[in-house]
Structures are given as C-alpha cells and as structure tokens.
ZATI-714719 format. One line per 2 residues: their letters; for each residue x, y, z of N, C-alpha, C. Coordinates in Angstrom, 2 decimals. Example, Ala and Ser with C-alpha at 12.3 -4.5 7.8 and 13.67 -1.06 7.14 Angstrom:
2
AS> 13.19:-5.69:7.80:12.30:-4.50:7.80:13.20:-3.30:7.80 ~ 12.85:-2.25:7.08:13.67:-1.06:7.14:12.90:0.03:7.87;
//
This chain:
180
ML> -27.54:56.47:-11.37:-28.13:56.46:-12.68:-27.34:55.52:-13.58 ~ -28.05:54.68:-14.33:-27.42:53.73:-15.22:-27.01:54.41:-16.52;
PV> -25.92:53.93:-17.11:-25.51:54.54:-18.38:-26.54:54.26:-19.47 ~ -26.72:55.19:-20.32:-27.63:55.05:-21.44:-26.86:54.43:-22.58;
SG> -27.54:53.73:-23.46:-26.91:53.09:-24.60:-26.03:54.09:-25.32 ~ -24.80:53.67:-25.56:-23.87:54.54:-26.26:-22.95:55.29:-25.32;
DP> -23.35:55.45:-24.03:-22.49:56.12:-23.06:-21.41:55.16:-22.58 ~ -20.18:55.61:-22.40:-19.14:54.72:-21.88:-19.42:54.36:-20.42;
LP> -18.98:53.18:-20.00:-19.12:52.79:-18.61:-18.22:53.67:-17.76 ~ -18.60:53.89:-16.52:-17.75:54.71:-15.65:-16.35:54.12:-15.55;
GT> -15.35:54.95:-15.67:-13.95:54.52:-15.57:-13.40:54.01:-16.88 ~ -14.17:54.01:-17.97:-13.67:53.50:-19.24:-13.79:54.55:-20.32;
GA> -13.69:55.72:-19.92:-13.89:56.81:-20.88:-12.77:56.89:-21.90 ~ -12.85:57.84:-22.73:-11.89:58.02:-23.80:-10.54:58.48:-23.28;
AG> -10.40:58.66:-21.97:-9.16:59.13:-21.39:-8.12:58.02:-21.27 ~ -8.34:56.86:-21.90:-7.34:55.80:-21.90:-7.51:54.80:-20.78;
GF> -8.67:54.64:-20.21:-8.92:53.65:-19.15:-8.86:52.24:-19.70 ~ -8.85:51.28:-18.81:-8.74:49.86:-19.19:-10.08:49.35:-19.68;
RI> -10.02:48.58:-20.79:-11.22:47.95:-21.33:-10.93:46.46:-21.52 ~ -11.88:45.63:-21.12:-11.75:44.19:-21.35:-12.24:43.93:-22.75;
TG> -11.34:43.31:-23.53:-11.71:43.00:-24.91:-11.81:41.49:-25.07 ~ -12.18:41.05:-26.22:-12.27:39.62:-26.52:-10.92:38.94:-26.38;
RH> -9.85:39.65:-26.69:-8.51:39.07:-26.55:-8.17:38.79:-25.08 ~ -8.59:39.70:-24.20:-8.35:39.50:-22.77:-9.10:38.27:-22.27;
VL> -10.34:38.12:-22.67:-11.14:36.98:-22.24:-10.54:35.68:-22.79 ~ -10.16:35.70:-24.05:-9.54:34.51:-24.65:-8.25:34.14:-23.91;
AA> -7.40:35.11:-23.63:-6.14:34.85:-22.93:-6.41:34.31:-21.54 ~ -7.37:34.87:-20.82:-7.69:34.40:-19.47:-8.19:32.95:-19.52;
ML> -9.04:32.64:-20.48:-9.55:31.27:-20.60:-8.43:30.29:-20.95 ~ -7.55:30.66:-21.87:-6.45:29.79:-22.25:-5.50:29.54:-21.07;
VF> -5.21:30.58:-20.30:-4.35:30.43:-19.12:-5.02:29.53:-18.09 ~ -6.30:29.77:-17.82:-7.03:28.97:-16.84:-7.04:27.50:-17.23;
FG> -7.47:27.19:-18.43:-7.54:25.79:-18.84:-6.16:25.18:-19.04 ~ -5.19:25.99:-19.40:-3.81:25.49:-19.48:-3.30:25.03:-18.12;
IV> -3.60:25.80:-17.09:-3.20:25.41:-15.73:-3.92:24.14:-15.30 ~ -5.23:24.07:-15.54:-6.00:22.88:-15.16:-5.46:21.64:-15.88;
IG> -5.24:21.74:-17.17:-4.73:20.59:-17.94:-3.32:20.23:-17.48 ~ -2.48:21.21:-17.23:-1.12:20.94:-16.76:-1.11:20.21:-15.42;
VN> -1.95:20.63:-14.49:-2.04:19.96:-13.19:-2.56:18.53:-13.36 ~ -3.57:18.35:-14.20:-4.11:17.00:-14.44:-3.05:16.08:-15.04;
VT> -2.32:16.56:-16.02:-1.27:15.74:-16.65:-0.21:15.37:-15.61 ~ 0.17:16.31:-14.76:1.15:16.04:-13.71:0.64:14.96:-12.76;
FV> -0.61:15.07:-12.30:-1.17:14.08:-11.38:-1.28:12.71:-12.04 ~ -1.68:12.65:-13.28:-1.78:11.36:-13.98:-0.40:10.73:-14.09;
HL> 0.60:11.52:-14.44:1.97:10.99:-14.54:2.44:10.46:-13.18 ~ 2.24:11.23:-12.12:2.66:10.79:-10.79:1.93:9.52:-10.36;
AL> 0.64:9.44:-10.65:-0.14:8.26:-10.27:0.33:7.02:-11.02 ~ 0.55:7.13:-12.31:0.94:5.97:-13.09:2.38:5.53:-12.84;
SS> 3.23:6.47:-12.47:4.63:6.11:-12.25:4.90:5.63:-10.83 ~ 3.96:5.81:-9.90:4.23:5.43:-8.52:3.60:4.11:-8.13;
WT> 2.45:3.73:-8.69:1.80:2.49:-8.30:0.90:2.02:-9.42 ~ 0.98:0.76:-9.75:0.20:0.23:-10.86:-1.27:0.06:-10.50;
GL> -1.58:-0.05:-9.22:-2.96:-0.29:-8.81:-3.28:-1.76:-8.73 ~ -2.42:-2.61:-9.27:-2.65:-4.05:-9.22:-2.17:-4.62:-7.90;
TD> -3.02:-5.38:-7.25:-2.59:-6.07:-6.05:-2.64:-7.58:-6.26 ~ -3.36:-8.04:-7.26:-3.45:-9.46:-7.57:-3.33:-9.61:-9.08;
HQ> -2.28:-10.23:-9.51:-2.03:-10.37:-10.94:-2.89:-11.45:-11.58 ~ -3.55:-12.24:-10.76:-4.43:-13.29:-11.27:-5.81:-13.15:-10.64;
SY> -6.39:-11.97:-10.73:-7.65:-11.70:-10.05:-8.78:-12.60:-10.53 ~ -8.81:-12.94:-11.80:-9.87:-13.80:-12.32:-9.79:-15.19:-11.67;
RS> -8.60:-15.76:-11.65:-8.44:-17.08:-11.04:-8.69:-17.03:-9.54 ~ -8.30:-15.96:-8.90:-8.56:-15.82:-7.47:-10.06:-15.79:-7.19;
GI> -10.80:-15.12:-8.04:-12.25:-15.06:-7.88:-12.90:-16.42:-8.05 ~ -12.44:-17.19:-9.02:-13.00:-18.52:-9.26:-12.68:-19.45:-8.09;
SW> -11.52:-19.31:-7.50:-11.11:-20.22:-6.42:-11.56:-19.74:-5.04 ~ -12.51:-18.84:-4.97:-12.94:-18.27:-3.69:-13.48:-19.35:-2.75;
NR> -14.23:-20.34:-3.27:-14.76:-21.41:-2.42:-13.64:-22.21:-1.76 ~ -12.57:-22.46:-2.50:-11.41:-23.16:-1.90:-10.79:-22.31:-0.80;
TL> -10.75:-21.01:-0.99:-10.22:-20.11:0.03:-11.07:-20.20:1.29 ~ -12.39:-20.20:1.14:-13.28:-20.31:2.29:-13.11:-21.65:3.01;
ER> -12.95:-22.73:2.25:-12.74:-24.05:2.84:-11.42:-24.09:3.61 ~ -10.38:-23.50:3.02:-9.07:-23.47:3.68:-9.15:-22.68:4.98;
DA> -9.84:-21.55:4.96:-9.98:-20.74:6.17:-10.76:-21.48:7.25 ~ -11.81:-22.22:6.86:-12.60:-22.99:7.82:-11.74:-24.09:8.45;
AQ> -10.94:-24.78:7.63:-10.06:-25.83:8.14:-9.02:-25.25:9.09 ~ -8.50:-24.09:8.76:-7.51:-23.43:9.62:-8.14:-23.04:10.95;
KA> -9.35:-22.51:10.92:-10.04:-22.11:12.14:-10.35:-23.34:13.01 ~ -10.76:-24.46:12.39:-11.06:-25.69:13.12:-9.82:-26.26:13.80;
LG> -8.65:-25.97:13.28:-7.40:-26.44:13.87:-7.20:-25.87:15.27 ~ -7.65:-24.64:15.48:-7.59:-24.03:16.81:-6.25:-23.44:17.18;
WT> -5.36:-23.26:16.23:-4.06:-22.66:16.54:-4.23:-21.16:16.75 ~ -3.33:-20.61:17.55:-3.26:-19.16:17.71:-1.84:-18.72:17.38;
AA> -1.73:-17.54:16.83:-0.41:-17.01:16.46:-0.25:-15.61:17.04 ~ 0.88:-15.39:17.67:1.23:-14.05:18.15:2.41:-13.57:17.31;
VD> 2.25:-12.38:16.75:3.28:-11.85:15.85:3.84:-10.56:16.46 ~ 5.17:-10.51:16.56:5.86:-9.31:17.05:6.87:-8.92:15.99;
SR> 6.97:-7.63:15.69:7.91:-7.19:14.66:8.59:-5.90:15.10 ~ 9.82:-5.72:14.58:10.58:-4.52:14.93:11.81:-4.40:14.04;
FS> 12.35:-3.18:13.96:13.66:-3.02:13.35:14.66:-3.58:14.34 ~ 15.68:-4.26:13.83:16.59:-4.96:14.74:18.03:-4.48:14.67;
GD> 18.25:-3.27:14.24:19.63:-2.80:14.21:19.76:-1.51:13.42 ~ 21.00:-1.11:13.24:21.29:0.11:12.50:21.13:-0.13:11.01;
AV> 21.00:0.97:10.30:20.80:0.91:8.85:21.98:0.21:8.16 ~ 21.65:-0.56:7.14:22.65:-1.21:6.29:22.33:-0.80:4.87;
AG> 23.14:-1.24:3.92:22.90:-0.91:2.52:21.52:-1.44:2.12 ~ 20.68:-0.58:1.61:19.35:-0.98:1.15:18.26:-0.86:2.18;
GR> 18.56:-0.43:3.40:17.50:-0.26:4.40:17.95:-0.60:5.80 ~ 16.98:-1.06:6.60:17.27:-1.42:7.99:16.84:-2.87:8.24;
PF> 17.63:-3.60:9.05:17.26:-4.98:9.36:15.94:-5.03:10.12 ~ 15.09:-5.94:9.74:13.76:-6.10:10.30:13.61:-7.53:10.80;
EV> 12.97:-7.69:11.95:12.80:-9.01:12.53:11.34:-9.24:12.90 ~ 10.84:-10.43:12.55:9.48:-10.85:12.89:9.60:-12.09:13.77;
TV> 8.91:-12.07:14.90:8.86:-13.24:15.77:7.43:-13.73:15.81 ~ 7.23:-15.00:15.44:5.90:-15.60:15.43:5.90:-16.75:16.43;
TI> 4.92:-16.72:17.33:4.75:-17.79:18.31:3.42:-18.48:18.00 ~ 3.47:-19.79:17.77:2.26:-20.54:17.43:1.97:-21.57:18.51;
RD> 0.70:-21.57:18.97:0.24:-22.50:19.99:-0.99:-23.25:19.47 ~ -1.15:-24.50:19.92:-2.34:-25.24:19.53:-3.50:-24.86:20.45;
RD> -4.66:-25.51:20.28:-5.85:-25.13:21.05:-5.67:-25.35:22.55 ~ -4.72:-26.24:22.97:-4.47:-26.49:24.38:-3.36:-25.61:24.95;
GH> -2.79:-24.73:24.11:-1.73:-23.84:24.56:-0.33:-24.40:24.42 ~ -0.21:-25.59:23.83:1.12:-26.18:23.64:1.78:-25.59:22.39;
PV> 3.11:-25.46:22.41:3.81:-24.92:21.23:3.70:-25.87:20.04 ~ 3.58:-25.29:18.86:3.54:-26.06:17.62:4.93:-25.97:17.00;
TG> 5.58:-27.10:16.88:6.95:-27.13:16.36:7.00:-27.89:15.04 ~ 8.14:-27.81:14.38:8.37:-28.56:13.15:7.71:-27.98:11.92;
LA> 7.38:-26.71:11.94:6.76:-26.06:10.79:7.81:-25.46:9.88 ~ 7.54:-25.46:8.60:8.38:-24.75:7.63:7.70:-23.41:7.40;
FA> 8.42:-22.33:7.65:7.84:-20.99:7.55:8.35:-20.26:6.32 ~ 7.46:-19.53:5.69:7.82:-18.63:4.59:7.01:-17.36:4.79;
GE> 7.51:-16.27:4.27:6.76:-15.03:4.44:7.25:-13.93:3.53 ~ 6.41:-12.92:3.48:6.73:-11.76:2.66:6.24:-10.51:3.39;
AR> 7.06:-9.47:3.35:6.67:-8.16:3.86:6.31:-7.31:2.64 ~ 5.05:-6.91:2.56:4.58:-6.15:1.41:4.43:-4.68:1.76;
HP> 5.07:-3.85:0.95:4.95:-2.40:1.14:3.52:-1.99:0.80 ~ 2.95:-1.03:1.55:1.56:-0.66:1.31:1.31:0.04:-0.02;
VL> 2.34:0.59:-0.64:2.14:1.34:-1.88:2.99:0.81:-3.02 ~ 4.25:0.60:-2.80:5.17:0.24:-3.88:5.49:-1.25:-3.87;
EI> 5.02:-1.97:-4.88:5.30:-3.40:-4.97:6.79:-3.68:-5.13 ~ 7.51:-2.74:-5.68:8.95:-2.93:-5.88:9.69:-3.04:-4.55;
DD> 9.10:-2.53:-3.46:9.74:-2.59:-2.14:9.39:-3.85:-1.35 ~ 8.54:-4.74:-1.89:8.19:-5.99:-1.20:9.45:-6.80:-0.95;
RS> 9.51:-7.45:0.21:10.69:-8.24:0.59:10.27:-9.60:1.13 ~ 11.06:-10.63:0.79:10.86:-11.97:1.35:11.47:-12.03:2.73;
LT> 10.82:-12.78:3.61:11.32:-12.99:4.96:11.93:-14.38:5.05 ~ 13.10:-14.49:5.65:13.77:-15.76:5.85:13.55:-16.18:7.30;
FA> 12.93:-17.37:7.50:12.57:-17.82:8.84:13.44:-18.97:9.31 ~ 13.59:-19.06:10.65:14.25:-20.17:11.30:13.49:-20.47:12.59;
EA> 13.39:-21.75:12.93:12.70:-22.13:14.17:13.64:-21.87:15.34 ~ 13.11:-21.17:16.36:13.91:-20.86:17.55:13.59:-21.81:18.69;
GG> 12.61:-22.71:18.49:12.24:-23.66:19.53:11.03:-23.19:20.32 ~ 10.30:-24.13:20.88:9.15:-23.80:21.71:8.02:-23.13:20.95;
GV> 7.87:-23.45:19.68:6.80:-22.84:18.88:7.09:-21.43:18.43 ~ 8.35:-20.99:18.57:8.76:-19.64:18.19:9.56:-19.71:16.89;
YR> 9.21:-18.84:15.95:9.88:-18.77:14.65:10.29:-17.32:14.42 ~ 11.53:-17.14:13.96:12.04:-15.78:13.72:12.35:-15.61:12.24;
GT> 11.85:-14.50:11.71:12.11:-14.17:10.32:12.81:-12.83:10.21 ~ 13.65:-12.70:9.20:14.40:-11.46:9.01:14.35:-11.02:7.55;
AV> 14.52:-9.73:7.38:14.62:-9.12:6.06:15.21:-7.73:6.25 ~ 15.62:-7.13:5.16:16.07:-5.73:5.18:14.99:-4.93:4.48;
LP> 14.32:-4.05:5.23:13.24:-3.24:4.69:13.76:-1.86:4.31 ~ 13.35:-1.34:3.16:13.87:-0.07:2.69:13.34:1.16:3.41;
SA> 12.19:1.04:4.11:11.64:2.23:4.74:10.69:1.86:5.87 ~ 10.40:2.83:6.70:9.37:2.66:7.72:8.01:2.78:7.03;
AD> 7.07:1.95:7.45:5.73:1.98:6.86:4.85:1.00:7.63 ~ 3.59:0.91:7.25:2.69:-0.11:7.76:2.75:-1.29:6.80;
WE> 3.70:-2.18:7.02:3.97:-3.31:6.13:2.93:-4.41:6.34 ~ 2.45:-4.98:5.25:1.56:-6.13:5.30:2.43:-7.37:5.36;
LM> 2.26:-8.17:6.40:3.03:-9.41:6.53:2.14:-10.57:6.10 ~ 2.60:-11.31:5.10:1.90:-12.49:4.59:2.77:-13.68:4.94;
LV> 2.36:-14.44:5.96:3.16:-15.53:6.48:2.44:-16.86:6.25 ~ 3.21:-17.91:5.95:2.65:-19.24:5.73:3.51:-20.24:6.50;
AT> 2.84:-20.96:7.43:3.50:-22.03:8.17:2.98:-23.35:7.60 ~ 3.90:-24.21:7.15:3.50:-25.47:6.52:3.90:-26.65:7.41;
RP> 2.91:-27.49:7.73:3.17:-28.71:8.50:3.86:-29.73:7.59 ~ 4.50:-30.75:8.17:5.12:-31.79:7.35:4.14:-32.50:6.42;
DG> 2.84:-32.57:6.79:1.85:-33.23:5.93:1.34:-32.31:4.81 ~ 1.86:-31.08:4.73:1.50:-30.16:3.66:0.42:-29.15:4.00;
FE> -0.24:-29.28:5.17:-1.27:-28.32:5.55:-0.63:-26.95:5.79 ~ -1.24:-25.92:5.22:-0.71:-24.55:5.35:-1.56:-23.73:6.31;
YR> -0.89:-23.10:7.25:-1.53:-22.18:8.20:-1.10:-20.77:7.79 ~ -2.05:-19.94:7.40:-1.75:-18.61:6.88:-2.00:-17.54:7.94;
IE> -1.07:-16.59:7.98:-1.20:-15.46:8.90:-1.03:-14.19:8.09 ~ -2.01:-13.31:8.17:-1.92:-12.01:7.50:-2.11:-10.94:8.55;
TV> -1.13:-10.07:8.68:-1.20:-9.01:9.67:-0.47:-7.78:9.15 ~ -0.61:-6.69:9.85:0.07:-5.44:9.49:1.07:-5.11:10.59;
AA> 2.29:-4.83:10.18:3.34:-4.44:11.12:3.64:-2.96:10.94 ~ 3.34:-2.19:11.98:3.64:-0.76:11.95:5.11:-0.60:12.31;
VR> 5.93:-0.39:11.29:7.39:-0.31:11.47:7.80:1.14:11.39 ~ 8.34:1.68:12.47:8.73:3.09:12.52:10.20:3.25:12.72;
//
C-alpha cells in the first residue's frame, strides 16, 4: 500500500530516521561537480605542461610549399637510391642518457655504394620536443655512415636524416627507431 498524502515514508518516521533535505542534495551536487572540475583542471595542467602539441612551427609556410615537397620527393624517387637504417643503444648509461648509434647504408639503383655524402640528422622524441637530439655522422666507407647521440630514454624515436651530395641535392630519410 502506498503512503497517503501527509503520511511519512516508511523508515522516516518521527523516531529520528534519516531524511534527505535540500542541504544534502546541494552538498552532494557541490561535491560531485567539485570532483569533476578538479579532475578536469588536473588533466588540462598535465596536458599543457607535457607537450605543446606543435610539431611544425611554420605550418603555414609548410602548407604553401607542399608542391616543392612533392617535386623533391619525385626527384629523390627517380634517383633510385635505397637506404638501410639500423639503430641501437651502443653502451652503458652516461650522464644525460645512453649512447645511441645509427648506421645508414646507401646504395644506388645498381647496388653500388654511394659515397661522399654529408650527413645530418635528428632523433625526435615522440612526445617531448625538449628531448630531441642531433645526430653526429661520419662516413665509414662503402656507402656506410654512422651517427651517434646520447638519448635520454627508450622510446620509438623518429629519425629525420638528410644526406647531401656535393652538388647540393638532398636525399631525405624518415624512419622510426624502436629503441629499448
């Protein structure tokens, strides 16, 4: 049987049972939304302090020069070179991280080694731009080039490598090195 108007609800009689009042509802709502807002503020702070979200500081100019990028890629493909990239940690930890080594072997379309290139490169951390490191390269002979850097952590590093011929033509290599 349902209570009739004016009858107390079961368990809330005049004997001092618990009653939900407007103050209880207000307090529950304030606590709930306080937790939600607190978690959101924490996540926003962590997101903004860990990564800017920017990967290209000149995105507008990069967009305008897209046709030149396509032309450069077509010229590079027509060259017929192939590149094999091997990477690994090369020793025990030192101040600031662990020594890292990249070996790049470049061959022309006939399989002959390509020598006399000036190499430059960068190891880019997948999340923190502050951890990006330049790679220092030296030619080892026979189309083999070795680059080194000290990387602060294990990660899937983006390797951005540029081999420049004496005539100024640039051969670009972009790969990911899973460094553990």
